[in-house]
CHARMM-style PDB file with segment names, atoms N, HN, CA, C and O in Angstrom:
ATOM      1  N   LEU     1      23.704   6.280 123.549  1.00  0.00      PROA
ATOM      2  CA  LEU     1      22.860   7.572 123.489  1.00  0.00      PROA
ATOM      3  C   LEU     1      22.038   7.378 124.674  1.00  0.00      PROA
ATOM      4  O   LEU     1      21.909   8.386 125.369  1.00  0.00      PROA
ATOM      5  N   PHE     2      21.421   6.261 125.093  1.00  0.00      PROA
ATOM      6  HN  PHE     2      21.526   5.442 124.529  1.00  0.00      PROA
ATOM      7  CA  PHE     2      20.609   6.176 126.265  1.00  0.00      PROA
ATOM      8  C   PHE     2      21.290   6.600 127.463  1.00  0.00      PROA
ATOM      9  O   PHE     2      20.767   7.380 128.259  1.00  0.00      PROA
ATOM     10  N   ALA     3      22.594   6.045 127.634  1.00  0.00      PROA
ATOM     11  HN  ALA     3      23.019   5.411 126.987  1.00  0.00      PROA
ATOM     12  CA  ALA     3      23.383   6.408 128.893  1.00  0.00      PROA
ATOM     13  C   ALA     3      23.503   7.855 128.885  1.00  0.00      PROA
ATOM     14  O   ALA     3      23.328   8.437 129.955  1.00  0.00      PROA
ATOM     15  N   VAL     4      23.798   8.579 127.755  1.00  0.00      PROA
ATOM     16  HN  VAL     4      23.940   8.106 126.885  1.00  0.00      PROA
ATOM     17  CA  VAL     4      24.024  10.023 127.926  1.00  0.00      PROA
ATOM     18  C   VAL     4      22.784  10.738 128.200  1.00  0.00      PROA
ATOM     19  O   VAL     4      22.906  11.765 128.868  1.00  0.00      PROA
ATOM     20  N   LEU     5      21.491  10.369 127.780  1.00  0.00      PROA
ATOM     21  HN  LEU     5      21.392   9.534 127.237  1.00  0.00      PROA
ATOM     22  CA  LEU     5      20.205  10.800 128.112  1.00  0.00      PROA
ATOM     23  C   LEU     5      19.945  10.690 129.664  1.00  0.00      PROA
ATOM     24  O   LEU     5      19.370  11.597 130.267  1.00  0.00      PROA
ATOM     25  N   VAL     6      20.372   9.589 130.262  1.00  0.00      PROA
ATOM     26  HN  VAL     6      20.838   8.853 129.772  1.00  0.00      PROA
ATOM     27  CA  VAL     6      20.110   9.230 131.658  1.00  0.00      PROA
ATOM     28  C   VAL     6      21.233  10.109 132.340  1.00  0.00      PROA
ATOM     29  O   VAL     6      20.920  10.591 133.428  1.00  0.00      PROA
ATOM     30  N   ALA     7      22.409  10.367 131.890  1.00  0.00      PROA
ATOM     31  HN  ALA     7      22.663   9.975 131.005  1.00  0.00      PROA
ATOM     32  CA  ALA     7      23.339  11.146 132.523  1.00  0.00      PROA
ATOM     33  C   ALA     7      22.788  12.695 132.587  1.00  0.00      PROA
ATOM     34  O   ALA     7      23.033  13.432 133.542  1.00  0.00      PROA
ATOM     35  N   LEU     8      22.116  13.036 131.597  1.00  0.00      PROA
ATOM     36  HN  LEU     8      21.917  12.437 130.821  1.00  0.00      PROA
ATOM     37  CA  LEU     8      21.557  14.476 131.459  1.00  0.00      PROA
ATOM     38  C   LEU     8      20.403  14.540 132.413  1.00  0.00      PROA
ATOM     39  O   LEU     8      20.223  15.598 133.016  1.00  0.00      PROA
ATOM     40  N   TYR     9      19.640  13.571 132.606  1.00  0.00      PROA
ATOM     41  HN  TYR     9      19.786  12.712 132.116  1.00  0.00      PROA
ATOM     42  CA  TYR     9      18.486  13.523 133.557  1.00  0.00      PROA
ATOM     43  C   TYR     9      18.962  13.534 134.899  1.00  0.00      PROA
ATOM     44  O   TYR     9      18.362  14.212 135.734  1.00  0.00      PROA
ATOM     45  N   GLU    10      20.116  12.767 135.256  1.00  0.00      PROA
ATOM     46  HN  GLU    10      20.603  12.216 134.578  1.00  0.00      PROA
ATOM     47  CA  GLU    10      20.597  12.756 136.609  1.00  0.00      PROA
ATOM     48  C   GLU    10      21.590  13.907 137.052  1.00  0.00      PROA
ATOM     49  O   GLU    10      22.112  13.991 138.163  1.00  0.00      PROA
ATOM     50  N   GLU    11      21.774  14.848 135.910  1.00  0.00      PROA
ATOM     51  HN  GLU    11      21.350  14.780 135.007  1.00  0.00      PROA
ATOM     52  CA  GLU    11      22.671  15.931 136.318  1.00  0.00      PROA
ATOM     53  C   GLU    11      21.900  16.771 137.303  1.00  0.00      PROA
ATOM     54  O   GLU    11      20.700  16.964 137.109  1.00  0.00      PROA
ATOM     55  N   PRO    12      22.558  17.316 138.420  1.00  0.00      PROA
ATOM     56  CA  PRO    12      21.977  18.031 139.481  1.00  0.00      PROA
ATOM     57  C   PRO    12      21.795  19.515 138.892  1.00  0.00      PROA
ATOM     58  O   PRO    12      20.733  20.112 139.069  1.00  0.00      PROA
ATOM     59  N   GLU    13      22.737  20.024 138.270  1.00  0.00      PROA
ATOM     60  HN  GLU    13      23.600  19.540 138.126  1.00  0.00      PROA
ATOM     61  CA  GLU    13      22.609  21.329 137.652  1.00  0.00      PROA
ATOM     62  C   GLU    13      22.395  21.212 136.143  1.00  0.00      PROA
ATOM     63  O   GLU    13      23.322  20.939 135.380  1.00  0.00      PROA
ATOM     64  N   LYS    14      21.216  21.414 135.767  1.00  0.00      PROA
ATOM     65  HN  LYS    14      20.463  21.635 136.387  1.00  0.00      PROA
ATOM     66  CA  LYS    14      21.072  21.169 134.298  1.00  0.00      PROA
ATOM     67  C   LYS    14      21.604  22.251 133.359  1.00  0.00      PROA
ATOM     68  O   LYS    14      21.395  23.450 133.541  1.00  0.00      PROA
ATOM     69  N   PRO    15      22.336  21.723 132.301  1.00  0.00      PROA
ATOM     70  CA  PRO    15      23.046  22.667 131.349  1.00  0.00      PROA
ATOM     71  C   PRO    15      22.116  23.464 130.707  1.00  0.00      PROA
ATOM     72  O   PRO    15      20.952  23.071 130.622  1.00  0.00      PROA
ATOM     73  N   ASN    16      22.502  24.667 130.183  1.00  0.00      PROA
ATOM     74  HN  ASN    16      23.447  24.987 130.252  1.00  0.00      PROA
ATOM     75  CA  ASN    16      21.680  25.620 129.256  1.00  0.00      PROA
ATOM     76  C   ASN    16      21.349  24.973 128.003  1.00  0.00      PROA
ATOM     77  O   ASN    16      20.254  25.247 127.513  1.00  0.00      PROA
ATOM     78  N   SER    17      22.112  24.160 127.402  1.00  0.00      PROA
ATOM     79  HN  SER    17      23.002  23.938 127.800  1.00  0.00      PROA
ATOM     80  CA  SER    17      21.732  23.545 126.102  1.00  0.00      PROA
ATOM     81  C   SER    17      21.969  21.984 126.312  1.00  0.00      PROA
ATOM     82  O   SER    17      23.058  21.465 126.557  1.00  0.00      PROA
ATOM     83  N   ALA    18      20.767  21.341 126.173  1.00  0.00      PROA
ATOM     84  HN  ALA    18      19.882  21.762 125.973  1.00  0.00      PROA
ATOM     85  CA  ALA    18      21.050  19.856 126.129  1.00  0.00      PROA
ATOM     86  C   ALA    18      21.644  19.378 124.981  1.00  0.00      PROA
ATOM     87  O   ALA    18      22.344  18.368 125.052  1.00  0.00      PROA
ATOM     88  N   LEU    19      21.472  19.955 123.925  1.00  0.00      PROA
ATOM     89  HN  LEU    19      20.904  20.776 123.868  1.00  0.00      PROA
ATOM     90  CA  LEU    19      22.201  19.585 122.691  1.00  0.00      PROA
ATOM     91  C   LEU    19      23.769  19.688 122.945  1.00  0.00      PROA
ATOM     92  O   LEU    19      24.502  18.767 122.584  1.00  0.00      PROA
ATOM     93  N   ASP    20      24.234  20.739 123.524  1.00  0.00      PROA
ATOM     94  HN  ASP    20      23.639  21.487 123.817  1.00  0.00      PROA
ATOM     95  CA  ASP    20      25.661  20.817 123.811  1.00  0.00      PROA
ATOM     96  C   ASP    20      26.209  19.711 124.703  1.00  0.00      PROA
ATOM     97  O   ASP    20      27.279  19.132 124.523  1.00  0.00      PROA
ATOM     98  N   PHE    21      25.302  19.481 125.735  1.00  0.00      PROA
ATOM     99  HN  PHE    21      24.432  19.952 125.881  1.00  0.00      PROA
ATOM    100  CA  PHE    21      25.557  18.327 126.719  1.00  0.00      PROA
ATOM    101  C   PHE    21      25.680  16.978 125.975  1.00  0.00      PROA
ATOM    102  O   PHE    21      26.585  16.174 126.196  1.00  0.00      PROA
ATOM    103  N   LEU    22      24.747  16.813 125.127  1.00  0.00      PROA
ATOM    104  HN  LEU    22      24.012  17.466 124.948  1.00  0.00      PROA
ATOM    105  CA  LEU    22      24.779  15.648 124.320  1.00  0.00      PROA
ATOM    106  C   LEU    22      26.125  15.460 123.445  1.00  0.00      PROA
ATOM    107  O   LEU    22      26.788  14.423 123.427  1.00  0.00      PROA
ATOM    108  N   LYS    23      26.399  16.572 122.766  1.00  0.00      PROA
ATOM    109  HN  LYS    23      25.861  17.415 122.781  1.00  0.00      PROA
ATOM    110  CA  LYS    23      27.645  16.542 121.840  1.00  0.00      PROA
ATOM    111  C   LYS    23      28.890  16.368 122.674  1.00  0.00      PROA
ATOM    112  O   LYS    23      29.782  15.634 122.249  1.00  0.00      PROA
ATOM    113  N   HSD    24      29.022  17.021 123.893  1.00  0.00      PROA
ATOM    114  HN  HSD    24      28.297  17.617 124.238  1.00  0.00      PROA
ATOM    115  CA  HSD    24      30.169  16.928 124.764  1.00  0.00      PROA
ATOM    116  C   HSD    24      30.310  15.482 125.246  1.00  0.00      PROA
ATOM    117  O   HSD    24      31.399  14.912 125.200  1.00  0.00      PROA
ATOM    118  N   HSD    25      29.311  14.953 125.662  1.00  0.00      PROA
ATOM    119  HN  HSD    25      28.425  15.416 125.699  1.00  0.00      PROA
ATOM    120  CA  HSD    25      29.364  13.395 126.167  1.00  0.00      PROA
ATOM    121  C   HSD    25      29.476  12.372 125.022  1.00  0.00      PROA
ATOM    122  O   HSD    25      29.941  11.262 125.283  1.00  0.00      PROA
ATOM    123  N   LEU    26      29.091  12.662 123.807  1.00  0.00      PROA
ATOM    124  HN  LEU    26      28.713  13.564 123.595  1.00  0.00      PROA
ATOM    125  CA  LEU    26      29.251  11.708 122.811  1.00  0.00      PROA
ATOM    126  C   LEU    26      30.505  12.005 122.064  1.00  0.00      PROA
ATOM    127  O   LEU    26      30.804  11.269 121.124  1.00  0.00      PROA
ATOM    128  N   GLY    27      31.289  13.036 122.395  1.00  0.00      PROA
ATOM    129  HN  GLY    27      31.046  13.634 123.159  1.00  0.00      PROA
ATOM    130  CA  GLY    27      32.548  13.273 121.798  1.00  0.00      PROA
ATOM    131  C   GLY    27      32.572  14.116 120.542  1.00  0.00      PROA
ATOM    132  O   GLY    27      33.585  14.221 119.852  1.00  0.00      PROA
ATOM    133  N   ALA    28      31.422  14.714 120.267  1.00  0.00      PROA
ATOM    134  HN  ALA    28      30.599  14.629 120.828  1.00  0.00      PROA
ATOM    135  CA  ALA    28      31.184  15.418 118.841  1.00  0.00      PROA
ATOM    136  C   ALA    28      32.009  16.715 119.031  1.00  0.00      PROA
ATOM    137  O   ALA    28      32.586  17.141 118.031  1.00  0.00      PROA
ATOM    138  N   SER    29      32.124  17.331 120.091  1.00  0.00      PROA
ATOM    139  HN  SER    29      31.655  16.984 120.903  1.00  0.00      PROA
ATOM    140  CA  SER    29      32.796  18.475 120.212  1.00  0.00      PROA
ATOM    141  C   SER    29      33.604  18.595 121.624  1.00  0.00      PROA
ATOM    142  O   SER    29      33.086  18.169 122.656  1.00  0.00      PROA
ATOM    143  N   ALA    30      34.739  19.123 121.622  1.00  0.00      PROA
ATOM    144  HN  ALA    30      35.160  19.470 120.784  1.00  0.00      PROA
ATOM    145  CA  ALA    30      35.405  19.401 122.874  1.00  0.00      PROA
ATOM    146  C   ALA    30      35.255  20.688 123.239  1.00  0.00      PROA
ATOM    147  O   ALA    30      35.099  21.593 122.419  1.00  0.00      PROA
ATOM    148  N   PRO    31      35.299  20.880 124.687  1.00  0.00      PROA
ATOM    149  CA  PRO    31      35.177  22.320 125.149  1.00  0.00      PROA
ATOM    150  C   PRO    31      36.404  23.102 124.565  1.00  0.00      PROA
ATOM    151  O   PRO    31      37.445  22.501 124.302  1.00  0.00      PROA
ATOM    152  N   GLU    32      36.278  24.346 124.382  1.00  0.00      PROA
ATOM    153  HN  GLU    32      35.432  24.835 124.596  1.00  0.00      PROA
ATOM    154  CA  GLU    32      37.262  25.219 123.771  1.00  0.00      PROA
ATOM    155  C   GLU    32      38.249  25.514 124.954  1.00  0.00      PROA
ATOM    156  O   GLU    32      37.887  25.902 126.065  1.00  0.00      PROA
ATOM    157  N   ASN    33      39.521  25.283 124.577  1.00  0.00      PROA
ATOM    158  HN  ASN    33      39.815  24.968 123.675  1.00  0.00      PROA
ATOM    159  CA  ASN    33      40.706  25.726 125.567  1.00  0.00      PROA
ATOM    160  C   ASN    33      41.130  26.905 125.082  1.00  0.00      PROA
ATOM    161  O   ASN    33      41.185  27.147 123.877  1.00  0.00      PROA
ATOM    162  N   PRO    34      41.514  27.860 126.161  1.00  0.00      PROA
ATOM    163  CA  PRO    34      42.060  29.201 125.826  1.00  0.00      PROA
ATOM    164  C   PRO    34      43.356  29.068 124.970  1.00  0.00      PROA
ATOM    165  O   PRO    34      43.622  29.856 124.063  1.00  0.00      PROA
ATOM    166  N   GLU    35      44.127  28.035 125.317  1.00  0.00      PROA
ATOM    167  HN  GLU    35      43.911  27.395 126.054  1.00  0.00      PROA
ATOM    168  CA  GLU    35      45.265  27.788 124.452  1.00  0.00      PROA
ATOM    169  C   GLU    35      45.062  27.539 123.065  1.00  0.00      PROA
ATOM    170  O   GLU    35      45.755  28.077 122.202  1.00  0.00      PROA
ATOM    171  N   VAL    36      44.100  26.710 122.810  1.00  0.00      PROA
ATOM    172  HN  VAL    36      43.537  26.273 123.511  1.00  0.00      PROA
ATOM    173  CA  VAL    36      43.633  26.496 121.379  1.00  0.00      PROA
ATOM    174  C   VAL    36      43.135  27.719 120.698  1.00  0.00      PROA
ATOM    175  O   VAL    36      43.362  27.820 119.493  1.00  0.00      PROA
ATOM    176  N   GLU    37      42.510  28.626 121.290  1.00  0.00      PROA
ATOM    177  HN  GLU    37      42.325  28.544 122.270  1.00  0.00      PROA
ATOM    178  CA  GLU    37      42.152  29.902 120.824  1.00  0.00      PROA
ATOM    179  C   GLU    37      43.283  30.849 120.477  1.00  0.00      PROA
ATOM    180  O   GLU    37      43.301  31.593 119.497  1.00  0.00      PROA
ATOM    181  N   ALA    38      44.223  30.730 121.398  1.00  0.00      PROA
ATOM    182  HN  ALA    38      44.209  30.125 122.194  1.00  0.00      PROA
ATOM    183  CA  ALA    38      45.401  31.559 121.318  1.00  0.00      PROA
ATOM    184  C   ALA    38      46.113  31.086 120.067  1.00  0.00      PROA
ATOM    185  O   ALA    38      46.446  31.949 119.256  1.00  0.00      PROA
ATOM    186  N   LEU    39      46.389  29.796 119.813  1.00  0.00      PROA
ATOM    187  HN  LEU    39      46.119  29.094 120.473  1.00  0.00      PROA
ATOM    188  CA  LEU    39      46.946  29.149 118.792  1.00  0.00      PROA
ATOM    189  C   LEU    39      46.309  29.478 117.465  1.00  0.00      PROA
ATOM    190  O   LEU    39      46.979  29.642 116.445  1.00  0.00      PROA
ATOM    191  N   ARG    40      44.917  29.576 117.513  1.00  0.00      PROA
ATOM    192  HN  ARG    40      44.374  29.443 118.342  1.00  0.00      PROA
ATOM    193  CA  ARG    40      44.250  29.886 116.287  1.00  0.00      PROA
ATOM    194  C   ARG    40      44.418  31.511 115.742  1.00  0.00      PROA
ATOM    195  O   ARG    40      44.342  31.899 114.576  1.00  0.00      PROA
ATOM    196  N   LEU    41      44.647  32.244 116.851  1.00  0.00      PROA
ATOM    197  HN  LEU    41      44.709  31.929 117.798  1.00  0.00      PROA
ATOM    198  CA  LEU    41      44.764  33.631 116.407  1.00  0.00      PROA
ATOM    199  C   LEU    41      46.330  33.781 116.001  1.00  0.00      PROA
ATOM    200  O   LEU    41      46.629  34.542 115.081  1.00  0.00      PROA
ATOM    201  N   GLU    42      47.194  33.142 116.605  1.00  0.00      PROA
ATOM    202  HN  GLU    42      46.951  32.524 117.352  1.00  0.00      PROA
ATOM    203  CA  GLU    42      48.593  32.990 116.086  1.00  0.00      PROA
ATOM    204  C   GLU    42      48.730  32.510 114.634  1.00  0.00      PROA
ATOM    205  O   GLU    42      49.524  33.099 113.901  1.00  0.00      PROA
ATOM    206  N   VAL    43      48.008  31.479 114.171  1.00  0.00      PROA
ATOM    207  HN  VAL    43      47.363  31.001 114.767  1.00  0.00      PROA
ATOM    208  CA  VAL    43      47.985  30.924 112.935  1.00  0.00      PROA
ATOM    209  C   VAL    43      47.423  32.053 112.011  1.00  0.00      PROA
ATOM    210  O   VAL    43      47.997  32.288 110.947  1.00  0.00      PROA
ATOM    211  N   ALA    44      46.363  32.729 112.374  1.00  0.00      PROA
ATOM    212  HN  ALA    44      45.897  32.538 113.239  1.00  0.00      PROA
ATOM    213  CA  ALA    44      45.801  33.827 111.454  1.00  0.00      PROA
ATOM    214  C   ALA    44      46.791  34.856 111.172  1.00  0.00      PROA
ATOM    215  O   ALA    44      46.964  35.306 110.039  1.00  0.00      PROA
ATOM    216  N   GLU    45      47.484  35.254 112.271  1.00  0.00      PROA
ATOM    217  HN  GLU    45      47.343  34.889 113.191  1.00  0.00      PROA
ATOM    218  CA  GLU    45      48.615  36.320 112.332  1.00  0.00      PROA
ATOM    219  C   GLU    45      49.634  35.844 111.293  1.00  0.00      PROA
ATOM    220  O   GLU    45      49.980  36.617 110.399  1.00  0.00      PROA
ATOM    221  N   MET    46      50.108  34.658 111.372  1.00  0.00      PROA
ATOM    222  HN  MET    46      49.827  34.031 112.098  1.00  0.00      PROA
ATOM    223  CA  MET    46      51.191  34.193 110.544  1.00  0.00      PROA
ATOM    224  C   MET    46      50.716  34.056 109.143  1.00  0.00      PROA
ATOM    225  O   MET    46      51.507  34.192 108.209  1.00  0.00      PROA
ATOM    226  N   LYS    47      49.446  33.792 108.954  1.00  0.00      PROA
ATOM    227  HN  LYS    47      48.803  33.682 109.712  1.00  0.00      PROA
ATOM    228  CA  LYS    47      48.921  33.755 107.494  1.00  0.00      PROA
ATOM    229  C   LYS    47      49.019  35.078 106.985  1.00  0.00      PROA
ATOM    230  O   LYS    47      49.520  35.284 105.880  1.00  0.00      PROA
ATOM    231  N   GLU    48      48.524  36.105 107.794  1.00  0.00      PROA
ATOM    232  HN  GLU    48      48.117  35.938 108.692  1.00  0.00      PROA
ATOM    233  CA  GLU    48      48.671  37.560 107.173  1.00  0.00      PROA
ATOM    234  C   GLU    48      50.175  37.834 106.754  1.00  0.00      PROA
ATOM    235  O   GLU    48      50.498  38.272 105.650  1.00  0.00      PROA
ATOM    236  N   LYS    49      51.043  37.522 107.770  1.00  0.00      PROA
ATOM    237  HN  LYS    49      50.780  37.166 108.667  1.00  0.00      PROA
ATOM    238  CA  LYS    49      52.295  37.882 107.422  1.00  0.00      PROA
ATOM    239  C   LYS    49      53.080  37.204 106.312  1.00  0.00      PROA
ATOM    240  O   LYS    49      54.008  37.728 105.697  1.00  0.00      PROA
ATOM    241  N   TYR    50      52.598  35.967 106.124  1.00  0.00      PROA
ATOM    242  HN  TYR    50      51.844  35.541 106.624  1.00  0.00      PROA
ATOM    243  CA  TYR    50      53.010  35.190 104.933  1.00  0.00      PROA
ATOM    244  C   TYR    50      52.499  35.785 103.716  1.00  0.00      PROA
ATOM    245  O   TYR    50      53.232  35.858 102.730  1.00  0.00      PROA
ATOM    246  N   GLU    51      51.304  36.218 103.693  1.00  0.00      PROA
ATOM    247  HN  GLU    51      50.709  36.159 104.495  1.00  0.00      PROA
ATOM    248  CA  GLU    51      50.691  36.893 102.517  1.00  0.00      PROA
ATOM    249  C   GLU    51      51.356  38.214 102.148  1.00  0.00      PROA
ATOM    250  O   GLU    51      51.464  38.568 100.974  1.00  0.00      PROA
ATOM    251  N   ALA    52      51.797  38.931 103.172  1.00  0.00      PROA
ATOM    252  HN  ALA    52      51.710  38.643 104.125  1.00  0.00      PROA
ATOM    253  CA  ALA    52      52.432  40.283 103.128  1.00  0.00      PROA
ATOM    254  C   ALA    52      54.000  39.799 102.600  1.00  0.00      PROA
ATOM    255  O   ALA    52      54.510  40.454 101.690  1.00  0.00      PROA
ATOM    256  N   VAL    53      54.604  38.863 103.078  1.00  0.00      PROA
ATOM    257  HN  VAL    53      54.190  38.331 103.817  1.00  0.00      PROA
ATOM    258  CA  VAL    53      56.018  38.566 102.546  1.00  0.00      PROA
ATOM    259  C   VAL    53      55.897  38.082 101.027  1.00  0.00      PROA
ATOM    260  O   VAL    53      56.780  38.409 100.234  1.00  0.00      PROA
ATOM    261  N   LEU    54      54.858  37.341 100.635  1.00  0.00      PROA
ATOM    262  HN  LEU    54      54.141  37.075 101.280  1.00  0.00      PROA
ATOM    263  CA  LEU    54      54.690  36.931  99.345  1.00  0.00      PROA
ATOM    264  C   LEU    54      54.591  38.104  98.429  1.00  0.00      PROA
ATOM    265  O   LEU    54      55.255  38.126  97.393  1.00  0.00      PROA
ATOM    266  N   GLU    55      53.812  39.057  98.752  1.00  0.00      PROA
ATOM    267  HN  GLU    55      53.273  39.040  99.594  1.00  0.00      PROA
ATOM    268  CA  GLU    55      53.562  40.267  97.974  1.00  0.00      PROA
ATOM    269  C   GLU    55      54.804  41.012  97.901  1.00  0.00      PROA
ATOM    270  O   GLU    55      55.201  41.405  96.804  1.00  0.00      PROA
ATOM    271  N   GLU    56      55.493  41.257  99.024  1.00  0.00      PROA
ATOM    272  HN  GLU    56      55.171  40.938  99.916  1.00  0.00      PROA
ATOM    273  CA  GLU    56      56.844  41.906  98.997  1.00  0.00      PROA
ATOM    274  C   GLU    56      57.758  41.255  98.006  1.00  0.00      PROA
ATOM    275  O   GLU    56      58.405  41.914  97.192  1.00  0.00      PROA
ATOM    276  N   ASN    57      57.800  39.911  98.091  1.00  0.00      PROA
ATOM    277  HN  ASN    57      57.274  39.376  98.753  1.00  0.00      PROA
ATOM    278  CA  ASN    57      58.721  39.023  97.217  1.00  0.00      PROA
ATOM    279  C   ASN    57      58.467  39.301  95.753  1.00  0.00      PROA
ATOM    280  O   ASN    57      59.395  39.494  94.968  1.00  0.00      PROA
ATOM    281  N   LYS    58      57.067  39.320  95.362  1.00  0.00      PROA
ATOM    282  HN  LYS    58      56.313  39.163  95.999  1.00  0.00      PROA
ATOM    283  CA  LYS    58      56.717  39.577  93.981  1.00  0.00      PROA
ATOM    284  C   LYS    58      57.201  40.994  93.550  1.00  0.00      PROA
ATOM    285  O   LYS    58      57.765  41.172  92.471  1.00  0.00      PROA
ATOM    286  N   LYS    59      56.962  41.971  94.420  1.00  0.00      PROA
ATOM    287  HN  LYS    59      56.503  41.827  95.297  1.00  0.00      PROA
ATOM    288  CA  LYS    59      57.370  43.336  94.147  1.00  0.00      PROA
ATOM    289  C   LYS    59      59.004  43.407  93.854  1.00  0.00      PROA
ATOM    290  O   LYS    59      59.440  44.007  92.872  1.00  0.00      PROA
ATOM    291  N   LEU    60      59.760  42.809  94.698  1.00  0.00      PROA
ATOM    292  HN  LEU    60      59.406  42.321  95.496  1.00  0.00      PROA
ATOM    293  CA  LEU    60      61.178  42.764  94.646  1.00  0.00      PROA
ATOM    294  C   LEU    60      61.682  41.928  93.577  1.00  0.00      PROA
ATOM    295  O   LEU    60      62.804  42.154  93.123  1.00  0.00      PROA
ATOM    296  N   LYS    61      60.912  40.911  93.092  1.00  0.00      PROA
ATOM    297  HN  LYS    61      60.001  40.728  93.461  1.00  0.00      PROA
ATOM    298  CA  LYS    61      61.341  40.219  91.800  1.00  0.00      PROA
ATOM    299  C   LYS    61      61.152  41.068  90.619  1.00  0.00      PROA
ATOM    300  O   LYS    61      61.987  41.043  89.715  1.00  0.00      PROA
ATOM    301  N   THR    62      60.045  41.869  90.559  1.00  0.00      PROA
ATOM    302  HN  THR    62      59.366  41.890  91.294  1.00  0.00      PROA
ATOM    303  CA  THR    62      59.830  42.716  89.419  1.00  0.00      PROA
ATOM    304  C   THR    62      60.854  43.684  89.307  1.00  0.00      PROA
ATOM    305  O   THR    62      61.346  43.949  88.210  1.00  0.00      PROA
ATOM    306  N   LYS    63      61.253  44.291  90.465  1.00  0.00      PROA
ATOM    307  HN  LYS    63      60.853  44.075  91.356  1.00  0.00      PROA
ATOM    308  CA  LYS    63      62.389  45.243  90.390  1.00  0.00      PROA
ATOM    309  C   LYS    63      63.684  44.623  89.933  1.00  0.00      PROA
ATOM    310  O   LYS    63      64.413  45.206  89.130  1.00  0.00      PROA
ATOM    311  N   VAL    64      63.972  43.449  90.441  1.00  0.00      PROA
ATOM    312  HN  VAL    64      63.380  42.976  91.093  1.00  0.00      PROA
ATOM    313  CA  VAL    64      65.227  42.787  89.930  1.00  0.00      PROA
ATOM    314  C   VAL    64      65.170  42.585  88.461  1.00  0.00      PROA
ATOM    315  O   VAL    64      66.172  42.804  87.780  1.00  0.00      PROA
ATOM    316  N   LYS    65      63.973  42.150  87.891  1.00  0.00      PROA
ATOM    317  HN  LYS    65      63.159  41.972  88.444  1.00  0.00      PROA
ATOM    318  CA  LYS    65      63.976  41.948  86.553  1.00  0.00      PROA
ATOM    319  C   LYS    65      63.976  43.242  85.736  1.00  0.00      PROA
ATOM    320  O   LYS    65      64.287  43.206  84.546  1.00  0.00      PROA
ATOM    321  N   ALA    66      63.622  44.425  86.366  1.00  0.00      PROA
ATOM    322  HN  ALA    66      63.370  44.454  87.333  1.00  0.00      PROA
ATOM    323  CA  ALA    66      63.783  45.675  85.665  1.00  0.00      PROA
ATOM    324  C   ALA    66      65.206  46.092  85.465  1.00  0.00      PROA
ATOM    325  O   ALA    66      65.527  46.847  84.546  1.00  0.00      PROA
ATOM    326  N   TYR    67      66.097  45.579  86.364  1.00  0.00      PROA
ATOM    327  HN  TYR    67      65.837  44.967  87.111  1.00  0.00      PROA
ATOM    328  CA  TYR    67      67.579  45.969  86.169  1.00  0.00      PROA
ATOM    329  C   TYR    67      68.261  45.078  85.375  1.00  0.00      PROA
ATOM    330  OT1 TYR    67      69.454  45.257  85.130  1.00  0.00      PROA
TER     331      TYR     67
END
């Protein structure tokens, strides 16, 4: 922790958030990668499609049982 505080003190351009600087240097949070965000969006879309397919499957099963 002391080394990270020294690095913050010696930083020529001070960051907007000292807490974020500490988290980054201690490994608590990694900077967001645009690719990671794109993958999160893709996962959310796939979940929606999955739920829609499950609902359609239920409807089709009830139709099959009716015949």
